[in-house]
N, C-alpha and C positions, 0 to 999 in steps of 0.2 A: 504494500499499499504506500502510495506517495502522499505524505502529509504536508500540509502547509506549515511553514515556520513563519509566524507573523512578524518576526524581527526582520525578515527579508524586505518587507514593505518599507520599514524605516530605513534600512540600508539602501534600498532603491532610491529613496528621496535624496539621500546624501551623495551616493556614488553612481547613480544611474547614468550620468553623462560620461562616465568612464567606460561604460559597456558599449558594445556594438549596437547599432540601431535595431537589429533583429532581436538580440537578447533583451534589450530594453522593452521592445514591443511585447515579446512573449511574457516577460515578467509582469508587465502592466496588465495584460489581458488576464493572467492567472491570479495575481494578487489584488489589483485595484478594481478590475472589472468582474472578478470572481467567476470567470468562465472555467469550465471543466477542460481537461486535456483533450477530450474528444471534440468539444466545441472549438477550441483553439486550432486543432488539427484541420477541421473543416474550413475554418476561416482563412488560415494561412497557406493551406494546400500542402501540408506535409503529414507524415504519419503521426499517430498518437505517441509512439515511441520516440520519434524524432523530436516532438514537442517536449516530452519528458526529459530526454537527454540534454536538450538545449537549455531548459529551465534549470536543470541540475548544474550544468556548467556555469551558467550565469550566477546562480546562487553561490557556487564555490568562489567565483571571482569576487563577488560582493563581500564574502567573509574574509577572503584574502586581503582585500583593501582595508577592511575594518581591523583585521589583525595587525596590519602594518601601521595604519594611521590613527586608529582609535577615535575617530571623529564622533561617532555615535556615543561612545562611552564618555568622552570629554563633555559633550553637550549635556548628557544626563547628570554628570557630576556637577557641572556649572549650575544647572537648574536646581538641583538639591541644595547646593551651597547658597544660592540666591534665596531660595525659600526659607532656609534657616536664618539668613541675614535679615530678611524682611520680618520674620517673626521676632527676632531679637530687637529690631529697631522699630517695633510697632509704635512706640511712644515718641519716636523722633521722626517727624514727618519730613524734614529736609533730607535726612539720611535715606528714608524710604524712597523719596523721589530720585535721589542719586542712584540708588540700586536699580530702580525701574528704568532710568535713563541708560544705565550700563547694559541692562538686559535687552532693551530695545536696540541699542547700537550693535550688540552681538547677535541680534535676531534670534533670541531665545524666548520661548513662551514660558510664562510663570503663572 
């Protein structure tokens, strides 16, 4: 059974532009549009096994990028630290605004 690893969708958002157009398209169809392997195969004109193999290769590439660059983990760590800082600074509105401005500049949701 080929099971979806939902972390792949997050990695696709971060590293998707590093993949080939074909791999990015297949991952988008599978993870973001929630199509089955059979539906994707019919849409793109390759076998179901071909779709599965391509998705697996693209997933491996995304995990390789994250293993080397750690951008997803760094973003999560920064968000957690910012949430803690906002909690500690709840009585200090200027500090809270400074933290929010920093998060906005870093394009991190909080």
